[in-house]
C-alpha positions as CSV (number, residue, x, y, z in Angstrom):
1,M,-52.9,92.6,5.5
2,T,-50.1,94.2,3.6
3,L,-46.6,92.7,3.4
4,V,-45.2,95.5,5.5
5,S,-47.9,94.9,8.1
6,S,-47.2,91.2,8.2
7,F,-43.5,92.0,8.7
8,L,-44.2,94.4,11.5
9,R,-46.4,91.9,13.2
10,R,-43.5,89.3,13.0
11,L,-41.2,91.9,14.7
12,L,-43.8,92.4,17.4
13,E,-44.0,88.6,17.9
14,Q,-40.2,88.5,18.2
15,G,-40.4,90.9,21.1
16,R,-39.1,94.1,19.4
17,R,-39.8,97.3,21.2
18,P,-42.7,99.5,20.0
19,G,-40.3,102.3,19.3
20,T,-38.2,100.0,17.1
21,I,-41.2,98.9,15.2
22,D,-42.3,102.5,14.6
23,L,-38.9,103.1,13.0
24,Y,-39.4,100.1,10.7
25,R,-42.9,101.3,9.8
26,E,-41.6,104.8,9.0
27,N,-38.6,103.7,7.0
28,L,-40.4,101.0,5.0
29,G,-43.3,103.4,4.3
30,A,-41.0,106.0,2.9
31,F,-39.2,103.5,0.8
32,Q,-42.5,102.1,-0.5
33,N,-43.7,105.6,-1.4
34,F,-40.4,106.3,-3.2
35,L,-40.8,103.1,-5.3
36,E,-44.5,103.9,-6.2
37,F,-44.3,107.6,-6.9
38,S,-40.8,108.0,-8.3
39,L,-40.3,104.7,-10.0
40,S,-43.8,103.3,-10.5
41,K,-42.9,100.0,-8.9
42,N,-44.2,98.0,-6.0
43,I,-42.0,96.7,-3.2
44,L,-41.7,93.3,-4.7
45,Q,-40.3,94.7,-8.0
46,A,-37.4,96.6,-6.4
47,S,-33.9,96.0,-7.9
48,P,-30.5,96.8,-6.4
49,E,-30.4,99.9,-8.7
50,D,-33.8,101.1,-7.3
51,I,-32.5,100.7,-3.7
52,E,-29.3,102.6,-4.6
53,A,-31.4,105.4,-6.2
54,Y,-33.4,105.6,-2.9
55,L,-30.3,105.8,-0.8
56,L,-28.8,108.5,-3.0
57,N,-32.0,110.4,-2.7
58,L,-31.6,110.2,1.1
59,E,-27.9,111.0,1.4
60,P,-28.1,114.8,1.0
61,R,-30.6,114.9,3.9
62,M,-28.9,112.7,6.4
63,L,-25.6,111.2,7.8
64,P,-24.2,108.1,6.0
65,N,-24.6,106.1,9.2
66,T,-28.3,106.9,9.4
67,A,-28.8,105.9,5.7
68,S,-27.0,102.6,6.6
69,Q,-29.5,101.9,9.4
70,I,-32.3,102.4,7.0
71,L,-30.6,100.1,4.6
72,G,-30.4,97.5,7.3
73,R,-34.1,97.7,8.0
74,V,-35.0,97.4,4.4
75,N,-32.6,94.4,4.1
76,L,-34.3,92.7,7.1
77,F,-37.7,93.2,5.4
78,Y,-36.5,91.6,2.2
79,R,-35.0,88.7,4.1
80,F,-38.5,88.2,5.6
81,L,-40.1,88.3,2.2
82,L,-37.6,85.7,0.9
83,K,-38.2,83.4,3.8
84,E,-42.0,83.7,3.1
85,D,-41.4,82.9,-0.6
86,K,-42.8,86.2,-1.7
87,I,-39.6,87.0,-3.7
88,L,-37.0,84.8,-5.5
89,K,-34.0,86.8,-4.4
90,N,-33.2,89.5,-1.9
91,P,-32.2,92.6,-4.0
92,L,-29.8,93.5,-1.2
93,E,-28.0,90.2,-1.1
94,D,-25.0,91.4,-3.1
95,F,-25.7,95.1,-2.7
96,E,-22.6,97.4,-2.6
97,G,-23.8,100.9,-2.3
98,P,-23.9,104.0,-0.2
99,G,-24.7,103.6,3.4
100,R,-22.5,103.3,6.5
101,A,-19.3,105.0,5.8
102,P,-16.8,102.2,5.4
103,A,-14.1,102.0,8.1
104,L,-10.8,103.2,6.8
105,P,-8.3,100.4,6.1
106,R,-5.8,100.1,8.8
107,D,-2.1,99.4,8.6
108,V,-1.9,99.4,4.8
109,P,1.7,98.5,3.9
110,D,3.7,101.1,2.0
111,E,5.4,100.4,-1.3
112,K,8.7,99.4,0.3
113,K,7.1,96.9,2.6
114,V,5.1,95.3,-0.2
115,A,8.2,95.1,-2.4
116,D,10.1,93.4,0.5
117,L,7.2,90.9,0.9
118,L,7.2,90.1,-2.8
119,S,10.9,89.4,-2.7
120,L,10.7,86.8,0.0
121,P,9.5,83.6,-1.8
122,S,12.4,81.5,-3.1
123,T,12.4,81.0,-6.8
124,H,14.5,77.8,-6.3
125,S,11.5,75.8,-4.9
126,V,8.1,74.9,-6.4
127,Y,6.4,76.4,-3.3
128,G,8.4,79.6,-3.7
129,L,7.5,79.9,-7.4
130,R,3.8,79.3,-6.6
131,D,3.8,81.7,-3.6
132,Q,5.5,84.5,-5.5
133,A,3.0,84.2,-8.4
134,I,0.1,84.4,-5.8
135,L,1.5,87.4,-4.0
136,E,2.4,89.2,-7.2
137,L,-1.1,88.5,-8.6
138,F,-2.8,89.9,-5.5
139,Y,-0.8,93.1,-5.6
140,S,-1.0,93.5,-9.3
141,T,-4.7,93.1,-9.7
142,G,-6.3,93.7,-6.3
143,I,-8.5,90.6,-6.7
144,R,-10.3,89.1,-3.7
145,N,-9.3,85.9,-1.9
146,K,-12.0,83.8,-3.4
147,E,-11.5,85.3,-6.9
148,L,-7.9,84.1,-6.8
149,R,-8.9,80.6,-5.6
150,D,-11.5,80.4,-8.4
151,L,-9.0,81.3,-11.2
152,K,-8.6,78.8,-14.0
153,L,-5.5,78.1,-16.2
154,Y,-7.0,80.0,-19.1
155,D,-7.9,83.2,-17.1
156,P,-4.5,85.0,-17.2
157,D,-3.6,86.1,-20.7
158,L,0.2,86.5,-20.4
159,K,0.5,87.9,-23.9
160,D,-2.1,90.6,-23.6
161,L,-1.3,91.2,-19.9
162,T,-4.9,90.8,-18.7
163,L,-6.7,88.7,-16.1
164,H,-10.3,87.5,-16.5
165,V,-12.2,87.3,-13.3
166,R,-15.2,85.3,-14.4
167,E,-17.3,85.6,-11.3
168,G,-16.5,88.3,-8.8
169,K,-18.6,89.6,-5.9
170,G,-22.2,89.8,-7.0
171,G,-21.6,87.2,-9.7
172,K,-20.2,89.8,-12.1
173,G,-17.0,89.2,-14.1
174,R,-14.4,91.8,-15.1
175,L,-11.2,92.0,-17.1
176,I,-8.2,93.4,-15.2
177,P,-4.8,94.7,-16.4
178,L,-2.0,92.3,-15.3
179,G,1.3,93.7,-14.5
180,R,4.5,92.5,-16.1
181,K,6.1,91.3,-12.9
182,A,2.9,89.3,-12.0
183,S,2.8,87.9,-15.6
184,E,6.4,86.8,-15.4
185,A,5.9,85.2,-12.0
186,I,2.8,83.3,-13.3
187,F,4.8,82.2,-16.4
188,K,7.6,80.7,-14.2
189,Y,5.1,79.0,-11.9
190,L,3.2,77.5,-14.9
191,K,6.4,76.3,-16.5
192,R,8.5,75.1,-13.6
193,A,6.2,74.4,-10.6
194,R,2.5,73.7,-11.5
195,P,3.3,70.5,-13.4
196,L,4.8,69.1,-10.2
197,F,1.7,70.1,-8.2
198,Q,-0.7,68.6,-10.6
199,K,-1.8,65.1,-9.6
200,K,-5.1,64.8,-11.5
201,P,-5.3,64.9,-15.3
202,G,-7.6,67.6,-16.5
203,E,-7.4,69.8,-13.4
204,T,-7.9,73.4,-14.6
205,A,-7.5,75.4,-11.3
206,L,-4.6,77.9,-11.8
207,F,-3.1,77.5,-8.3
208,L,-2.8,74.0,-6.7
209,S,-2.0,72.7,-3.2
210,S,0.6,70.0,-2.5
211,Q,-2.1,67.4,-2.9
212,G,-2.9,68.8,-6.4
213,N,-6.3,70.3,-5.4
214,P,-7.5,73.9,-5.9
215,L,-6.4,76.1,-3.1
216,T,-8.7,76.4,-0.1
217,E,-9.0,79.5,2.1
218,Q,-6.9,77.7,4.8
219,T,-4.1,76.9,2.3
220,L,-4.0,80.4,1.1
221,R,-3.8,81.6,4.7
222,H,-0.8,79.4,5.2
223,V,0.9,81.1,2.2
224,F,0.7,84.4,4.0
225,L,1.7,83.0,7.4
226,R,4.9,81.6,5.8
227,Y,6.1,85.2,5.0
228,R,4.3,87.8,7.1
229,N,6.4,87.4,10.3
230,K,9.7,87.9,8.4
231,I,9.2,91.6,7.9
232,Q,8.4,94.0,10.8
233,G,5.1,95.7,10.2
234,L,3.7,93.0,8.0
235,E,2.5,90.6,10.8
236,G,-1.1,91.3,9.8
237,I,-0.7,91.1,6.0
238,T,-3.7,89.4,4.2
239,P,-4.9,89.2,0.6
240,H,-7.3,92.1,1.4
241,K,-4.4,94.2,2.8
242,L,-2.7,93.8,-0.6
243,R,-5.9,94.8,-2.3
244,H,-5.9,98.0,-0.1
245,S,-2.2,98.5,-0.9
246,L,-2.9,98.4,-4.7
247,A,-5.7,100.9,-4.5
248,L,-3.8,103.4,-2.2
249,H,-0.5,103.1,-4.1
250,M,-2.3,103.7,-7.5
251,L,-4.1,106.7,-6.0
252,R,-0.8,108.1,-4.8
253,G,0.6,107.6,-8.3
254,G,-2.2,109.7,-9.8
255,A,-4.6,107.0,-11.1
256,P,-8.2,108.2,-11.5
257,I,-10.6,106.9,-8.9
258,D,-13.0,105.5,-11.4
259,R,-10.3,103.4,-13.0
260,I,-9.4,102.0,-9.6
261,Q,-13.1,101.2,-9.1
262,E,-13.1,99.2,-12.3
263,I,-10.0,97.2,-11.3
264,L,-11.3,96.4,-7.8
265,G,-14.7,95.5,-9.1
266,H,-16.6,97.9,-6.9
267,K,-20.2,98.3,-8.0
268,T,-20.3,102.0,-7.0
269,I,-17.7,104.7,-6.7
270,Q,-18.6,105.2,-3.0
271,S,-16.9,101.9,-2.1
272,T,-13.7,103.1,-3.7
273,Q,-13.7,106.6,-2.2
274,I,-12.6,105.3,1.2
275,Y,-9.1,105.4,-0.3
276,T,-9.4,109.2,-0.9
277,R,-10.2,109.5,2.8
278,L,-7.0,107.6,3.6
279,Y,-4.7,109.3,1.2
280,P,-4.8,112.8,2.8
281,K,-3.5,111.2,6.0
282,D,-0.5,110.0,4.0
283,L,0.0,113.5,2.6
284,K,0.0,115.0,6.1
285,I,2.7,112.6,7.2
286,I,4.7,113.3,4.0
287,H,4.3,117.1,4.6
288,Q,5.4,116.9,8.2
289,K,8.4,114.7,7.3
290,Y,9.7,116.6,4.2
291,H,8.6,120.2,4.4
292,P,11.5,122.5,5.2
293,Q,9.7,124.3,7.9
294,E,8.6,121.1,9.6
295,K,12.1,119.7,9.4
296,R,13.5,122.8,11.1
297,R,11.0,122.2,14.0
298,G,12.7,118.8,14.6
299,Y,9.7,116.6,13.6
300,T,10.6,113.0,13.5
301,M,8.6,110.0,12.4
302,S,7.3,107.8,15.2
């Protein structure tokens, strides 16, 4: 019995409908044929790059959401193989590729609101110095929540204005430009605040809690809770919203999409292109607000 047949039998045992099983059979058969005839590989040898090549081959012939459904079926098959000890790692475990069109980010703060947020922490307290460094770093680099919590003392290079993310999503590291304001905020935190947070000799985490431990997700959440209700429109601000803000604001400023991709650490350009879908909406609002003909029609911002 083939691996695909064993998987389909498992689906049948789980009570899946015959029509659903037929879809799995069709999709996995087509995927297997692509691997064998286009790449000379069997289904156990597939890499994330092979799966991406298959999806790119599908995209011209179908809607993104349909490709996403196929990806989900292939992923469930590989999870079955992993559980059965047929493979050492699911090639889709950290996969970031074409598929379901990502939902557009909602309520992305504009430049003014972000600037107002960054000005809130008090530089006269150790918590304020730490929080300002955290917020500036999120907005300057667009790093993820976990990536910030994993940072070590030696990861920001304040002289060369770079930040080394040693293990991002998918286990890949990257070097990111570090803005001067973020660099200055980190310098002040390191000089005036971090020594007071540090309780254990030899602790290398960049950001510490009041107990001297590396930040947890909950601690970082409290940092945002401390400020987000102070500015109208920022009640839902999160590290990921600042990541969206960085991408959209850089795109507005004329940054090439592939450079934004590198900064954000997206594996493929498709993940970054959601911001190009969001940007035209901003342009429409700007057009309606500032174009002379629109202004004469009495258009007002809601």
